[in-house]
Backbone as CSV, one residue per row, in Angstrom:
resi,resn,N_x,N_y,N_z,CA_x,CA_y,CA_z,C_x,C_y,C_z
1,MET,156.855,-70.066,212.452,158.074,-69.426,212.932,159.071,-69.290,211.790
2,LYS,159.192,-70.374,210.994,160.127,-70.350,209.872,159.747,-69.228,208.905
3,HIS,158.438,-69.003,208.694,157.971,-67.960,207.789,158.276,-66.571,208.350
4,LEU,158.170,-66.428,209.650,158.470,-65.151,210.296,159.943,-64.805,210.117
5,VAL,160.832,-65.766,210.355,162.270,-65.539,210.191,162.593,-65.242,208.740
6,LEU,162.000,-66.003,207.827,162.227,-65.796,206.397,161.728,-64.405,205.980
7,GLY,160.547,-64.039,206.446,159.990,-62.723,206.119,160.830,-61.596,206.679
8,LEU,161.290,-61.753,207.910,162.120,-60.740,208.546,163.446,-60.596,207.810
9,SER,164.068,-61.698,207.442,165.335,-61.619,206.730,165.146,-60.998,205.346
10,LEU,164.008,-61.246,204.712,163.716,-60.637,203.417,163.569,-59.118,203.569
11,VAL,162.848,-58.693,204.588,162.679,-57.254,204.831,164.028,-56.603,205.118
12,LEU,164.838,-57.243,205.962,166.140,-56.674,206.305,167.056,-56.600,205.088
13,SER,167.072,-57.644,204.262,167.950,-57.618,203.092,167.465,-56.591,202.078
14,THR,166.165,-56.428,201.911,165.626,-55.426,200.992,165.970,-54.031,201.489
15,THR,165.854,-53.817,202.781,166.186,-52.522,203.367,167.662,-52.231,203.186
16,ALA,168.511,-53.216,203.341,169.948,-52.995,203.191,170.290,-52.557,201.776
17,PHE,169.618,-53.159,200.774,169.897,-52.767,199.397,169.300,-51.412,199.056
18,ALA,168.214,-51.047,199.690,167.537,-49.786,199.376,168.145,-48.609,200.121
19,GLY,169.044,-48.842,201.034,169.579,-47.760,201.856,168.683,-47.623,203.061
20,THR,167.936,-46.537,203.125,166.984,-46.366,204.207,165.595,-46.631,203.668
21,PRO,164.675,-47.063,204.529,163.337,-47.389,204.049,162.645,-46.214,203.348
22,ASP,162.947,-44.994,203.751,162.288,-43.831,203.163,163.179,-43.115,202.149
23,ALA,164.060,-43.854,201.496,164.977,-43.256,200.525,164.223,-42.915,199.248
24,SER,163.437,-41.853,199.325,162.684,-41.411,198.154,163.646,-40.817,197.134
25,LYS,163.128,-40.603,195.945,163.952,-40.004,194.899,164.409,-38.609,195.325
26,GLU,163.550,-37.886,196.057,163.914,-36.551,196.532,165.055,-36.604,197.544
27,THR,165.001,-37.553,198.470,166.074,-37.622,199.466,167.390,-38.044,198.834
28,VAL,167.329,-38.956,197.860,168.544,-39.371,197.159,169.118,-38.182,196.390
29,ALA,168.238,-37.438,195.705,168.684,-36.270,194.939,169.220,-35.175,195.863
30,ALA,168.569,-34.992,197.012,169.029,-33.986,197.971,170.416,-34.348,198.502
31,ARG,170.635,-35.623,198.792,171.947,-36.067,199.280,173.024,-35.811,198.220
32,GLU,172.720,-36.141,196.973,173.696,-35.901,195.905,173.982,-34.406,195.771
33,LEU,172.934,-33.591,195.838,173.113,-32.140,195.755,174.016,-31.632,196.868
34,LEU,173.766,-32.074,198.087,174.578,-31.624,199.225,176.032,-32.035,199.073
35,HIS,176.270,-33.197,198.491,177.653,-33.606,198.219,178.263,-32.724,197.134
36,LEU,177.489,-32.413,196.100,177.986,-31.517,195.053,178.295,-30.127,195.615
37,MET,177.514,-29.712,196.610,177.709,-28.405,197.245,178.869,-28.420,198.246
38,HIS,179.422,-29.588,198.495,180.491,-29.782,199.487,180.040,-29.365,200.890
39,ALA,178.780,-29.656,201.221,178.260,-29.288,202.537,179.051,-29.959,203.649
40,ASP,179.493,-31.185,203.416,180.266,-31.906,204.427,181.624,-31.232,204.653
41,ALA,182.302,-30.885,203.577,183.613,-30.230,203.699,183.468,-28.838,204.283
42,THR,182.402,-28.134,203.907,182.193,-26.774,204.411,182.033,-26.769,205.924
43,VAL,181.246,-27.708,206.454,181.062,-27.735,207.905,182.370,-28.100,208.606
44,MET,183.143,-28.998,207.995,184.413,-29.388,208.616,185.418,-28.227,208.586
45,GLU,185.429,-27.467,207.495,186.335,-26.323,207.401,185.898,-25.193,208.322
46,SER,184.605,-25.070,208.558,184.075,-24.011,209.417,184.156,-24.374,210.892
47,LEU,184.356,-25.635,211.193,184.321,-26.119,212.578,185.256,-25.370,213.520
48,PRO,186.530,-25.185,213.184,187.401,-24.478,214.135,186.897,-23.074,214.475
49,ARG,186.403,-22.359,213.479,185.887,-20.999,213.707,184.631,-21.050,214.584
50,MET,183.748,-22.033,214.329,182.533,-22.171,215.131,182.880,-22.505,216.582
51,VAL,183.838,-23.402,216.764,184.235,-23.789,218.125,184.830,-22.594,218.863
52,GLU,185.650,-21.803,218.183,186.221,-20.609,218.828,185.124,-19.650,219.264
53,SER,184.102,-19.481,218.446,182.971,-18.618,218.806,182.231,-19.179,220.015
54,MET,182.030,-20.497,220.035,181.326,-21.113,221.162,182.163,-21.025,222.434
55,LYS,183.480,-21.152,222.291,184.355,-21.033,223.459,184.250,-19.633,224.068
56,ALA,184.138,-18.619,223.216,184.027,-17.243,223.703,182.730,-17.037,224.479
57,VAL,181.659,-17.702,224.054,180.369,-17.585,224.719,180.338,-18.411,225.999
58,ALA,181.072,-19.516,226.029,181.065,-20.424,227.185,182.494,-20.700,227.648
59,PRO,183.178,-19.688,228.190,184.577,-19.878,228.584,184.761,-20.877,229.729
60,GLN,183.701,-21.174,230.463,183.795,-22.111,231.581,183.879,-23.562,231.122
61,VAL,183.567,-23.819,229.867,183.604,-25.182,229.341,185.061,-25.568,229.100
62,PRO,185.492,-26.708,229.637,186.906,-27.097,229.503,187.292,-27.454,228.058
63,ASP,188.556,-27.266,227.743,189.070,-27.578,226.411,188.849,-29.044,226.039
64,ALA,188.878,-29.926,227.039,188.662,-31.358,226.766,187.300,-31.580,226.125
65,PHE,186.300,-30.826,226.559,184.972,-30.939,225.944,185.034,-30.580,224.469
66,TRP,185.676,-29.449,224.153,185.749,-28.984,222.765,186.556,-29.952,221.900
67,ASP,187.584,-30.546,222.482,188.368,-31.537,221.740,187.502,-32.740,221.377
68,LYS,186.732,-33.241,222.350,185.859,-34.391,222.092,184.724,-34.022,221.148
69,PHE,184.184,-32.823,221.319,183.119,-32.336,220.447,183.607,-32.305,219.000
70,THR,184.773,-31.716,218.788,185.357,-31.601,217.448,185.624,-32.977,216.848
71,ALA,186.092,-33.895,217.659,186.388,-35.245,217.168,185.126,-35.980,216.726
72,LYS,183.981,-35.646,217.324,182.735,-36.336,216.995,182.014,-35.748,215.782
73,VAL,182.406,-34.573,215.363,181.752,-33.953,214.216,182.206,-34.653,212.944
74,ASP,181.242,-35.027,212.127,181.614,-35.584,210.836,180.658,-35.041,209.786
75,GLY,181.206,-34.759,208.625,180.455,-34.114,207.567,179.265,-34.910,207.079
76,GLU,179.380,-36.233,207.047,178.278,-37.051,206.540,177.061,-36.980,207.458
77,SER,177.277,-36.937,208.769,176.128,-36.820,209.673,175.478,-35.446,209.533
78,PHE,176.265,-34.437,209.170,175.705,-33.116,208.908,174.818,-33.178,207.659
79,ILE,175.287,-33.866,206.631,174.477,-34.038,205.425,173.198,-34.802,205.764
80,ASP,173.292,-35.830,206.602,172.107,-36.575,207.029,171.062,-35.647,207.637
81,LEU,171.530,-34.667,208.371,170.648,-33.693,209.009,169.965,-32.790,207.981
82,LEU,170.689,-32.437,206.923,170.174,-31.503,205.923,169.300,-32.150,204.850
83,VAL,169.519,-33.424,204.564,168.795,-34.097,203.475,167.280,-33.911,203.584
84,PRO,166.643,-34.216,204.712,165.182,-34.062,204.756,164.735,-32.600,204.602
85,ILE,165.574,-31.681,205.012,165.223,-30.265,204.869,165.189,-29.887,203.389
86,TYR,166.256,-30.236,202.670,166.297,-29.941,201.237,165.208,-30.702,200.490
87,ALA,164.997,-31.959,200.850,163.991,-32.780,200.167,162.581,-32.228,200.385
88,SER,162.352,-31.562,201.496,161.012,-31.025,201.759,160.793,-29.664,201.100
89,HIS,161.848,-28.974,200.751,161.699,-27.639,200.163,161.827,-27.605,198.642
90,PHE,162.353,-28.675,198.063,162.559,-28.712,196.619,161.911,-29.951,196.026
91,THR,161.353,-29.790,194.841,160.817,-30.943,194.118,161.991,-31.707,193.513
92,LEU,161.705,-32.901,193.028,162.743,-33.692,192.371,163.300,-32.934,191.167
93,GLY,162.428,-32.315,190.403,162.876,-31.540,189.248,163.788,-30.390,189.638
94,GLU,163.441,-29.700,190.706,164.277,-28.589,191.179,165.629,-29.088,191.678
95,LEU,165.615,-30.206,192.389,166.871,-30.782,192.872,167.778,-31.168,191.709
96,LYS,167.186,-31.720,190.655,167.968,-32.095,189.469,168.562,-30.847,188.803
97,LYS,167.804,-29.761,188.743,168.314,-28.509,188.167,169.450,-27.935,189.026
98,LEU,169.289,-28.023,190.335,170.361,-27.559,191.229,171.609,-28.424,191.063
99,GLN,171.417,-29.720,190.918,172.559,-30.613,190.671,173.272,-30.210,189.385
100,ALA,172.503,-29.926,188.346,173.100,-29.525,187.063,173.913,-28.251,187.242
101,PHE,173.383,-27.306,188.022,174.135,-26.079,188.275,175.444,-26.386,188.991
102,TYR,175.387,-27.182,190.049,176.597,-27.474,190.829,177.586,-28.354,190.072
103,LYS,177.154,-28.953,188.976,178.076,-29.693,188.120,178.709,-28.780,187.064
104,SER,178.160,-27.588,186.900,178.701,-26.634,185.924,179.964,-25.982,186.496
105,PRO,180.788,-25.357,185.655,182.001,-24.683,186.164,181.683,-23.628,187.229
106,THR,180.634,-22.848,187.020,180.272,-21.818,188.001,179.795,-22.460,189.307
107,GLY,178.997,-23.501,189.198,178.522,-24.199,190.393,179.654,-24.847,191.158
108,ARG,180.600,-25.456,190.435,181.767,-26.064,191.107,182.587,-24.986,191.811
109,LYS,182.735,-23.814,191.161,183.481,-22.726,191.796,182.779,-22.264,193.070
110,LEU,181.446,-22.141,193.004,180.689,-21.753,194.194,180.876,-22.781,195.307
111,ALA,180.774,-24.052,194.973,180.952,-25.106,195.978,182.365,-25.093,196.547
112,ASP,183.352,-24.897,195.680,184.751,-24.918,196.114,185.118,-23.718,196.980
113,THR,184.418,-22.614,196.805,184.765,-21.395,197.549,183.783,-21.071,198.671
114,SER,182.740,-21.867,198.836,181.695,-21.518,199.802,182.200,-21.456,201.240
115,ALA,183.101,-22.331,201.625,183.621,-22.288,203.001,184.397,-20.995,203.233
116,GLN,185.212,-20.595,202.272,185.978,-19.357,202.401,185.056,-18.144,202.388
117,ILE,184.050,-18.170,201.513,183.081,-17.077,201.460,182.337,-16.978,202.791
118,GLN,181.959,-18.110,203.344,181.252,-18.126,204.623,182.138,-17.554,205.725
119,ALA,183.395,-17.939,205.767,184.315,-17.445,206.791,184.502,-15.933,206.654
120,GLU,184.709,-15.462,205.431,184.882,-14.031,205.213,183.607,-13.265,205.548
121,SER,182.456,-13.850,205.230,181.172,-13.213,205.541,180.956,-13.123,207.049
122,MET,181.324,-14.182,207.769,181.195,-14.152,209.233,182.107,-13.084,209.825
123,ASP,183.328,-12.979,209.321,184.243,-11.943,209.806,183.701,-10.555,209.509
124,ALA,183.183,-10.358,208.288,182.619,-9.065,207.915,181.412,-8.742,208.791
125,GLY,180.556,-9.730,209.022,179.383,-9.528,209.869,179.753,-9.206,211.302
126,ARG,180.788,-9.865,211.805,181.247,-9.597,213.167,181.754,-8.161,213.274
127,THR,182.558,-7.729,212.305,183.078,-6.361,212.294,181.938,-5.358,212.186
128,TRP,181.003,-5.620,211.285,179.850,-4.744,211.091,179.049,-4.627,212.396
129,GLY,178.788,-5.757,213.041,178.037,-5.759,214.300,178.749,-4.993,215.400
130,MET,180.070,-5.149,215.475,180.837,-4.421,216.499,180.798,-2.922,216.226
131,GLN,180.925,-2.521,214.959,180.874,-1.102,214.609,179.487,-0.524,214.894
132,LEU,178.457,-1.254,214.534,177.092,-0.808,214.790,176.836,-0.712,216.296
133,GLY,177.303,-1.705,217.041,177.141,-1.682,218.498,177.850,-0.498,219.126
134,ALA,179.056,-0.200,218.657,179.805,0.946,219.183,179.072,2.246,218.878
135,LYS,178.496,2.370,217.685,177.763,3.575,217.306,176.527,3.745,218.186
136,VAL,175.779,2.677,218.408,174.592,2.742,219.263,174.997,3.115,220.684
137,MET,176.096,2.537,221.170,176.565,2.851,222.523,176.928,4.332,222.624
138,GLU,177.618,4.861,221.618,177.963,6.288,221.612,176.712,7.158,221.643
139,GLU,175.713,6.781,220.835,174.467,7.550,220.794,173.745,7.508,222.134
140,LEU,173.712,6.347,222.770,173.067,6.226,224.079,173.802,7.053,225.126
141,GLN,175.130,6.964,225.110,175.912,7.740,226.070,175.736,9.229,225.834
142,ALA,175.686,9.652,224.587,175.502,11.066,224.271,174.134,11.541,224.724
143,SER,173.098,10.723,224.554,171.751,11.134,224.952,171.616,11.173,226.468
144,GLU,172.355,10.327,227.183,172.310,10.336,228.643,173.043,11.544,229.206
145,LEU,174.058,12.014,228.474,174.824,13.183,228.925,174.181,14.496,228.530
146,ALA,173.298,14.450,227.526,172.667,15.672,227.064,171.642,16.154,228.083
147,PRO,171.458,17.462,228.177,170.419,17.989,229.098,169.043,17.464,228.654
148,PRO,168.119,17.256,229.604,166.796,16.681,229.279,166.061,17.418,228.161
149,ASP,166.166,18.732,228.078,165.427,19.466,227.066,166.111,19.436,225.705
150,ALA,167.345,18.928,225.612,168.071,18.878,224.354,167.480,17.832,223.419
151,ALA,166.843,16.822,223.963,166.276,15.746,223.147,164.975,16.186,222.479
152,GLU,164.354,17.290,222.958,163.062,17.718,222.413,163.206,18.491,221.161
């Protein structure tokens, strides 16, 4: 019994120092990259816009839900979600090269402006989609009003 307790405490203390048991070099590098990319800050800055979009899709959901939802969002848990994805798509060498880029002046500028670029891109995409939808609607209405032989 004494050996079991000693062994268990050794495993627990080793795990505590190592972070997570599967903290491979790729996952550590992916986490550092995501921090360099400001992925945590980007999701937090994008949150109000995302919540407004979700509210529009689900107007029946009470504001209290969205308040609690927003309060529970944290950037580090978002990074936790992304780490295995990045670690599975990039080698350690590639992650190190990406880190070097994000440490460069251009990479820092990209990281610092990514939330704003994302917001502007979403607005542009929304406008583009609305314009395209209006054009398709006009074309459909015009074809429905046209005489049957006009389409031939």
